[in-house]
LUMFI-503077 format. One line per 10 residues: number of its first residue (from 0); their letters; for each residue x, y, z of N, C-alpha, C. Coordinates in Angstrom, 2 decimals. Atoms other than C-alpha are relative to their C-alpha. Layout:
<sites>
NUM) a) X,Y,Z,X,Y,Z,X,Y,Z ~ ...
</sites>
This chain:
<sites>
0) xxxxxxxxxx) 0.95,0.55,0.97,-29.06,103.27,-59.42,-1.32,0.76,0.12 ~ 1.19,-0.82,-0.09,-32.05,105.48,-60.29,-1.29,-0.78,0.25 ~ 1.18,0.81,-0.28,-34.64,102.67,-60.26,0.35,-1.47,-0.08 ~ -0.20,1.45,0.06,-34.91,98.95,-59.71,-1.37,-0.68,-0.13 ~ 1.24,0.75,0.22,-37.55,96.46,-60.84,-0.24,-0.90,1.20 ~ 0.33,0.83,-1.15,-39.33,94.82,-57.92,-1.13,-0.99,-0.29 ~ 0.98,0.99,0.45,-42.11,93.00,-59.80,0.09,-0.10,-1.51 ~ -0.06,0.25,1.43,-41.88,91.42,-63.21,-1.41,-0.20,-0.57 ~ 1.28,0.26,0.67,-44.64,90.82,-65.75,-0.67,-1.25,0.56 ~ 0.57,1.24,-0.54,-45.12,87.24,-64.48,-0.48,0.18,1.43
10) xxxxxxxxxx) 0.42,-0.23,-1.39,-45.27,88.37,-60.85,-1.27,0.83,0.05 ~ 1.21,-0.81,0.07,-47.87,90.99,-61.74,-1.18,-0.87,-0.41 ~ 1.09,0.89,0.47,-49.95,88.41,-63.64,-0.47,-0.93,1.12 ~ 0.36,0.91,-1.09,-49.85,85.96,-60.72,-0.74,0.74,1.12 ~ 0.66,-0.79,-1.05,-50.81,88.69,-58.24,-1.44,0.34,-0.41 ~ 1.34,-0.33,0.49,-53.79,89.70,-60.41,-0.92,-1.21,0.08 ~ 0.81,1.23,-0.06,-55.02,86.10,-60.66,-0.36,-0.31,1.45 ~ 0.27,0.24,-1.43,-54.70,85.71,-56.87,-1.05,0.97,0.53 ~ 0.98,-0.99,-0.43,-56.61,88.95,-56.25,-1.39,-0.37,-0.54 ~ 1.28,0.39,0.60,-59.34,87.76,-58.64,-0.64,-1.14,0.78
20) xxxxxxxxxx) 0.52,1.12,-0.78,-59.73,84.47,-56.75,-0.47,0.46,1.37 ~ 0.36,-0.48,-1.34,-59.77,86.25,-53.39,-1.27,0.84,-0.03 ~ 1.20,-0.84,0.11,-62.41,88.75,-54.55,-1.25,-0.86,-0.16 ~ 1.15,0.89,0.20,-64.73,85.98,-55.76,-0.28,-0.78,1.27 ~ 0.18,0.76,-1.25,-64.15,83.93,-52.60,-0.61,0.88,1.09 ~ 0.51,-0.91,-1.02,-64.77,86.93,-50.34,-1.45,0.38,-0.27 ~ 1.36,-0.35,0.40,-67.97,87.72,-52.26,-0.92,-1.22,-0.02 ~ 0.74,1.26,0.07,-69.07,84.05,-52.11,-0.61,-0.19,-1.39 ~ 0.43,0.13,1.37,-69.30,84.01,-55.89,0.06,1.34,-0.71 ~ -0.07,-1.20,0.83,-69.86,86.64,-58.55,-1.26,0.86,0.04
30) xxxxxxxxxx) 1.23,-0.77,-0.05,-73.38,87.83,-57.74,0.24,1.39,0.59 ~ -0.06,-1.40,-0.45,-73.63,91.62,-57.36,1.42,0.54,0.14 ~ -1.38,-0.45,-0.05,-69.87,92.00,-57.83,0.28,0.97,-1.14 ~ -0.36,-1.02,0.97,-68.61,95.13,-59.62,1.42,0.44,0.29 ~ -1.36,-0.49,-0.14,-65.01,96.21,-60.21,0.06,1.44,-0.51 ~ -0.14,-1.40,0.40,-64.25,99.94,-60.31,1.46,0.40,0.17 ~ -1.39,-0.41,-0.04,-60.75,101.08,-61.20,0.13,1.50,0.19 ~ -0.30,-1.41,-0.19,-59.32,104.38,-60.01,0.94,0.41,-1.13 ~ -0.87,-0.50,1.06,-57.88,106.39,-62.90,1.38,0.28,0.57 ~ -0.19,0.46,1.35,-55.26,105.86,-64.27,0.26,-1.51,-0.01
40) xxxxxxxxxx) -0.38,1.40,0.13,-53.66,102.45,-63.65,-0.93,-0.98,0.70 ~ 0.99,0.88,-0.60,-56.45,101.08,-61.50,-1.01,-0.51,-1.00 ~ 0.99,0.41,1.01,-58.67,100.93,-64.57,0.46,-1.24,-0.77 ~ -0.41,1.24,0.68,-56.59,98.44,-66.61,0.17,-1.17,0.99 ~ -0.09,1.08,-0.99,-55.95,96.48,-63.40,-1.39,-0.62,0.24 ~ 1.36,0.51,-0.20,-59.72,96.19,-62.84,-0.42,-0.87,-1.18 ~ 0.33,0.81,1.19,-60.15,94.95,-66.43,0.74,-1.34,0.02 ~ -0.76,1.26,-0.05,-57.40,92.37,-65.94,-0.55,-0.93,1.07 ~ 0.61,0.83,-1.05,-58.99,91.14,-62.70,-1.29,-0.61,-0.54 ~ 1.24,0.51,0.59,-62.32,90.82,-64.53,0.28,-1.11,-1.01
50) xxxxxxxxxx) -0.37,1.04,0.98,-60.62,88.85,-67.32,0.41,-1.29,0.72 ~ -0.40,1.18,-0.77,-59.07,86.50,-64.75,-1.23,-0.71,0.56 ~ 1.24,0.60,-0.53,-62.49,85.95,-63.15,-0.75,-0.71,-1.11 ~ 0.70,0.62,1.13,-63.98,85.23,-66.56,0.61,-1.36,-0.36 ~ -0.68,1.26,0.32,-61.36,82.51,-67.12,-0.44,-1.12,0.93 ~ 0.30,1.10,-0.91,-62.13,80.56,-63.95,-1.47,-0.10,0.43 ~ 1.42,0.06,-0.37,-65.82,81.45,-63.37,-0.92,0.03,-1.22 ~ 0.78,-0.12,1.23,-66.97,81.94,-67.00,-1.15,1.00,0.15 ~ 0.99,-1.06,-0.23,-68.84,85.09,-65.90,0.69,1.34,-0.26 ~ -0.54,-1.33,0.22,-68.32,88.64,-67.07,-0.45,0.92,1.13
60) xxxxxxxxxx) 0.25,-0.92,-1.10,-68.05,91.05,-64.15,0.00,1.42,-0.57 ~ -0.02,-1.39,0.46,-69.02,94.69,-64.81,1.24,0.73,0.53 ~ -1.20,-0.76,-0.36,-65.98,96.98,-64.79,-0.25,1.47,-0.33 ~ 0.15,-1.43,0.21,-66.02,100.73,-64.40,1.27,0.75,0.35 ~ -1.14,-0.87,-0.30,-63.67,103.66,-63.94,-0.51,1.21,0.76 ~ 0.39,-1.17,-0.78,-63.76,106.50,-61.45,1.15,0.99,0.07 ~ -0.95,-1.09,-0.15,-62.00,109.84,-61.43,-0.13,0.61,1.38 ~ 0.03,-0.50,-1.37,-61.05,111.34,-58.09,0.43,1.46,0.11 ~ -0.55,-1.35,-0.01,-59.80,114.80,-59.09,-0.77,0.99,0.86 ~ 0.81,-0.96,-0.76,-62.70,116.71,-57.53,-0.14,-0.38,1.47
70) xxxxxxxxxx) 0.17,0.47,-1.37,-62.58,114.67,-54.31,1.30,-0.02,0.79 ~ -1.29,0.02,-0.70,-58.89,114.98,-53.45,0.08,1.12,1.03 ~ -0.12,-1.00,-1.06,-58.08,116.81,-50.22,1.38,0.65,0.05 ~ -1.38,-0.48,-0.07,-54.45,117.59,-51.05,0.34,0.99,-1.12 ~ -0.30,-0.86,1.15,-54.78,119.84,-54.10,0.53,1.37,0.43 ~ -0.48,-1.32,-0.43,-54.42,123.16,-52.27,1.34,-0.13,0.71 ~ -1.26,0.26,-0.69,-51.64,121.68,-50.15,1.15,-0.17,-1.00 ~ -1.02,0.24,1.02,-49.75,120.55,-53.25,0.11,1.14,-1.00 ~ -0.03,-1.13,0.92,-50.59,123.71,-55.17,-0.23,-0.39,-1.45 ~ 0.27,0.44,1.37,-51.91,121.86,-58.20,-1.50,0.06,-0.29
80) xxxxxxxxxx) 1.40,0.04,0.43,-55.14,121.95,-60.19,-0.42,-1.45,-0.16 ~ 0.44,1.39,0.14,-57.27,118.81,-60.23,0.00,-0.44,-1.46 ~ 0.13,0.62,1.31,-57.06,116.49,-63.20,-1.36,-0.69,0.01 ~ 1.36,0.54,0.05,-60.64,115.70,-64.12,-0.05,-1.11,-1.04 ~ 0.14,1.15,0.89,-61.09,112.24,-65.58,-1.44,-0.50,0.11 ~ 1.41,0.38,-0.02,-64.51,110.89,-66.53,-0.27,-1.27,0.79 ~ 0.48,1.23,-0.60,-66.42,108.36,-64.52,-0.65,-0.82,-1.10 ~ 0.65,0.91,0.95,-67.54,105.33,-66.49,-0.47,-1.20,0.81 ~ 0.56,1.06,-0.85,-69.76,103.22,-64.26,-1.10,-0.67,-0.81 ~ 0.92,0.63,0.95,-71.59,100.65,-66.42,-1.36,-0.41,0.56
90) xxxxxxxxxx) 1.27,0.41,-0.60,-74.33,99.75,-63.93,-0.24,0.81,1.26 ~ 0.33,-0.63,-1.27,-76.10,101.13,-60.90,0.73,-0.76,1.11 ~ -0.80,0.68,-1.04,-73.77,100.39,-57.97,-0.74,-0.10,1.33 ~ 0.77,0.10,-1.24,-76.48,100.76,-55.32,-0.27,-1.46,0.32 ~ 0.19,1.35,-0.54,-76.63,97.58,-53.23,0.88,-1.06,-0.67 ~ -0.97,0.93,0.60,-73.70,96.03,-55.13,1.24,-0.11,0.90 ~ -1.29,0.17,-0.66,-70.42,94.70,-53.75,1.06,0.54,-0.95 ~ -0.94,-0.68,0.87,-67.90,97.08,-55.26,1.42,-0.28,0.48 ~ -1.44,0.11,-0.28,-64.22,96.20,-55.42,0.65,1.18,-0.70 ~ -0.73,-1.16,0.48,-62.34,99.45,-55.79,1.43,-0.45,-0.26
100) xxxxxxxxxx) -1.32,0.49,0.41,-59.06,98.80,-57.65,0.95,1.16,-0.22 ~ -1.03,-1.02,0.17,-55.91,100.91,-57.39,1.35,-0.68,-0.17 ~ -1.31,0.58,0.26,-52.28,100.41,-58.31,0.85,-0.08,1.27 ~ -0.89,-0.04,-1.17,-50.25,101.53,-55.24,-0.73,0.68,1.14 ~ 0.58,-0.58,-1.20,-51.69,102.10,-51.77,1.13,0.60,0.82 ~ -1.05,-0.74,-0.71,-49.63,104.74,-49.97,-0.63,0.69,1.21 ~ 0.56,-0.74,-1.14,-51.20,107.41,-47.74,-1.45,-0.36,0.28 ~ 1.43,0.30,-0.13,-54.79,106.29,-48.34,-0.90,1.11,-0.49 ~ 0.80,-1.16,0.38,-55.90,109.69,-49.56,-0.72,-0.20,-1.36 ~ 0.66,0.26,1.28,-56.64,108.58,-53.15,-1.19,-0.94,0.19
110) xxxxxxxxxx) 1.08,0.95,-0.26,-58.75,105.69,-51.86,-1.17,0.71,0.69 ~ 1.06,-0.75,-0.66,-60.68,108.02,-49.54,-0.75,0.84,-1.02 ~ 0.63,-0.82,1.04,-61.34,110.34,-52.49,-0.87,-0.87,-0.91 ~ 0.77,0.90,0.87,-62.50,107.38,-54.60,-1.28,-0.48,0.71 ~ 1.21,0.40,-0.73,-64.90,106.23,-51.87,-1.01,1.14,0.03 ~ 0.90,-1.16,0.04,-66.34,109.76,-51.68,-0.66,0.10,-1.37 ~ 0.55,-0.07,1.35,-66.76,109.76,-55.46,-1.03,-1.11,-0.24 ~ 0.95,1.12,0.17,-68.46,106.33,-55.36,-1.34,0.29,0.65 ~ 1.27,-0.22,-0.69,-71.04,107.34,-52.78,-0.75,1.20,-0.57 ~ 0.71,-1.04,0.74,-71.83,110.42,-54.87,-0.82,-0.61,-1.14
120) xxxxxxxxxx) 0.64,0.67,1.14,-72.88,107.97,-57.61,-1.11,-0.94,0.45 ~ 0.96,0.97,-0.49,-74.75,105.37,-55.55,0.39,-0.45,1.40 ~ -0.30,0.49,-1.34,-74.82,103.48,-52.26,0.28,-1.50,-0.07 ~ -0.33,1.42,0.05,-72.91,100.20,-52.56,-0.33,-0.71,1.31 ~ 0.19,0.81,-1.20,-73.72,97.38,-50.14,1.28,0.00,0.82 ~ -1.30,-0.12,-0.64,-70.00,97.31,-49.40,1.04,0.37,-1.04 ~ -1.12,-0.37,0.85,-66.78,98.66,-50.79,1.21,-0.73,0.53 ~ -1.23,0.70,-0.33,-63.71,96.45,-50.80,1.12,0.64,-0.81 ~ -1.13,-0.62,0.69,-60.24,97.56,-51.83,1.00,-1.06,-0.44 ~ -1.05,0.86,0.56,-57.84,95.69,-54.11,1.11,0.90,-0.53
130) xxxxxxxxxx) -1.15,-0.75,0.48,-54.35,97.06,-54.72,1.08,-0.98,-0.43 ~ -1.11,0.86,0.41,-51.41,95.60,-56.57,1.14,0.12,1.00 ~ -1.10,-0.25,-0.93,-48.89,97.19,-54.17,-0.51,0.75,1.23 ~ 0.22,-0.76,-1.24,-49.24,98.21,-50.53,1.38,0.34,0.53 ~ -1.34,-0.42,-0.40,-46.20,100.27,-49.57,0.05,0.59,1.41 ~ 0.02,-0.54,-1.35,-47.32,101.44,-46.12,-0.08,1.52,0.01 ~ -0.02,-1.46,-0.20,-47.06,105.01,-44.76,-1.39,0.62,-0.03 ~ 1.36,-0.50,0.01,-50.80,105.46,-44.23,-0.15,1.28,0.81 ~ 0.39,-1.21,-0.71,-52.12,108.88,-43.23,-1.46,-0.07,0.43 ~ 1.41,0.22,-0.33,-55.72,107.67,-43.06,-0.19,-1.47,0.34
140) xxxxxxxxxx) 0.20,1.40,-0.41,-57.14,104.47,-41.51,-0.63,-0.84,-1.11 ~ 0.48,0.76,1.15,-57.47,102.60,-44.81,0.88,-1.23,-0.17 ~ -0.73,1.26,0.17,-56.51,98.98,-45.35,-0.60,-0.75,-1.18 ~ 0.47,0.75,1.17,-56.71,96.92,-48.52,-0.50,-1.37,0.41 ~ 0.52,1.35,-0.20,-58.80,93.75,-48.56,0.79,-1.03,-0.79 ~ -0.73,0.89,0.88,-56.78,92.24,-51.41,1.27,0.71,-0.46 ~ -1.29,-0.62,0.30,-53.07,92.96,-51.92,0.83,-0.95,-0.85 ~ -0.89,0.79,0.83,-50.83,91.73,-54.70,1.33,-0.23,0.69 ~ -1.29,0.13,-0.68,-47.63,92.44,-52.78,0.19,1.18,0.96 ~ -0.40,-1.02,-0.96,-46.60,94.34,-49.66,1.47,0.32,-0.25
150) xxxxxxxxxx) -1.37,-0.41,0.26,-43.46,96.35,-50.35,0.36,1.11,0.98 ~ -0.45,-1.05,-0.91,-41.91,98.16,-47.40,0.87,0.99,-0.76 ~ -0.73,-1.02,0.74,-40.48,101.45,-48.57,0.36,1.14,0.93 ~ -0.28,-1.27,-0.66,-38.88,104.66,-47.44,-0.98,1.00,-0.55 ~ 1.01,-0.97,0.43,-41.33,107.51,-47.58,0.39,0.79,-1.26 ~ -0.32,-0.80,1.19,-39.37,109.58,-50.16,0.13,-0.81,-1.30 ~ -0.07,0.81,1.22,-39.08,106.65,-52.59,-1.32,0.08,-0.74 ~ 1.22,0.08,0.80,-41.57,106.38,-55.41,-0.09,-1.41,-0.56 ~ 0.25,1.32,0.57,-43.06,103.03,-56.31,-1.01,0.19,-1.12 ~ 0.84,-0.23,1.17,-44.55,102.97,-59.78,-0.31,-1.30,-0.71
160) xxxxxxxxxx) 0.45,1.10,0.84,-46.60,100.37,-61.60,-0.02,0.50,-1.42 ~ 0.08,-0.28,1.43,-46.12,100.36,-65.33,-0.75,-1.16,-0.64 ~ 0.81,1.01,0.67,-48.65,98.54,-67.47,0.06,0.19,-1.51 ~ 0.01,-0.05,1.47,-48.76,97.67,-71.17,-0.99,1.04,-0.52 ~ 1.06,-0.89,0.48,-51.98,99.65,-71.54,0.38,1.48,0.10 ~ -0.34,-1.40,-0.22,-50.43,102.89,-70.26,1.47,0.32,-0.23 ~ -1.45,-0.24,0.01,-46.64,102.44,-70.37,0.78,-0.94,-0.92 ~ -0.60,0.93,0.96,-45.95,99.69,-72.97,0.83,-1.12,0.63 ~ -0.73,1.06,-0.68,-44.41,97.37,-70.33,-0.70,-0.30,1.32 ~ 0.54,0.38,-1.31,-45.57,95.42,-67.26,1.15,-0.18,0.97
170) xxxxxxxxxx) -1.01,0.11,-1.05,-43.34,96.02,-64.23,-0.35,0.96,1.12 ~ 0.08,-0.93,-1.12,-43.20,97.63,-60.82,1.42,0.38,0.33 ~ -1.34,-0.48,-0.29,-40.20,99.81,-60.09,-0.01,0.88,1.25 ~ -0.24,-0.94,-1.09,-38.81,101.66,-57.09,1.02,0.99,-0.50 ~ -0.93,-1.07,0.40,-37.21,104.99,-57.87,0.65,0.56,1.26 ~ -0.64,-0.63,-1.16,-34.64,106.52,-55.57,-0.61,1.39,0.20 ~ 0.64,-1.28,-0.30,-35.71,109.78,-53.89,0.31,1.12,-1.00 ~ -0.34,-1.07,0.95,-33.83,112.05,-56.33,-0.75,-0.18,-1.31 ~ 0.73,0.27,1.23,-35.37,110.37,-59.39,-1.50,0.22,0.21 ~ 1.42,-0.20,-0.30,-38.81,110.36,-57.73,-0.34,1.48,0.01
180) xxxxxxxx) 0.23,-1.45,-0.03,-38.52,114.12,-57.13,0.01,0.57,-1.41 ~ -0.08,-0.49,1.39,-37.53,114.70,-60.76,-1.27,-0.38,-0.77 ~ 1.21,0.45,0.68,-40.49,112.64,-62.03,-1.19,0.81,0.50 ~ 1.11,-0.76,-0.58,-42.86,114.44,-59.63,-0.01,1.43,-0.55 ~ -0.05,-1.37,0.50,-41.65,117.84,-60.83,-0.43,0.08,-1.47 ~ 0.44,0.06,1.41,-42.36,116.74,-64.43,-1.49,-0.33,-0.10 ~ 1.43,0.31,0.01,-45.91,115.83,-63.39,-0.30,-1.46,-0.23 ~ 0.20,1.44,0.25,-45.44,112.04,-63.66,-0.52,-0.77,1.15
</sites>
């Protein structure tokens, strides 16, 4: 079987609502809270978390997007050119509590790049990390503060979040190593 669904639309929705509650609780409310999504799927996740917060707190949280292409440390290793995506940070993040939002936490290298990009923009009071999936296999000492679901995996497997905003469907799938290699070679 080339891929299997491990999170449904309802499971994703529940995980997002839980992350939203945990972020507000950890921040002791919504003051100085900013959500910044890492391109690509972290951005719609950040917007969905903000929408969930608006439902139960009746407060609009600023949401931004950050590109990490210029901050990645694996480009020469992988032999690829950086994909440059624009930053869209709606407010000054200096002295704010920033929740960095990503789809799948794997080696930690994307998160490290995003933190570098954030501090190039401003100096947050603190940076917290929210991820929908934590699959393990860290190469850097990075740990998420808010996790939708921990999914143990084999290193060669690929775990992919698909969202309506980017993929026309909400689901998380695990691809077998051969399919993951084929998708990677196509640039997916």
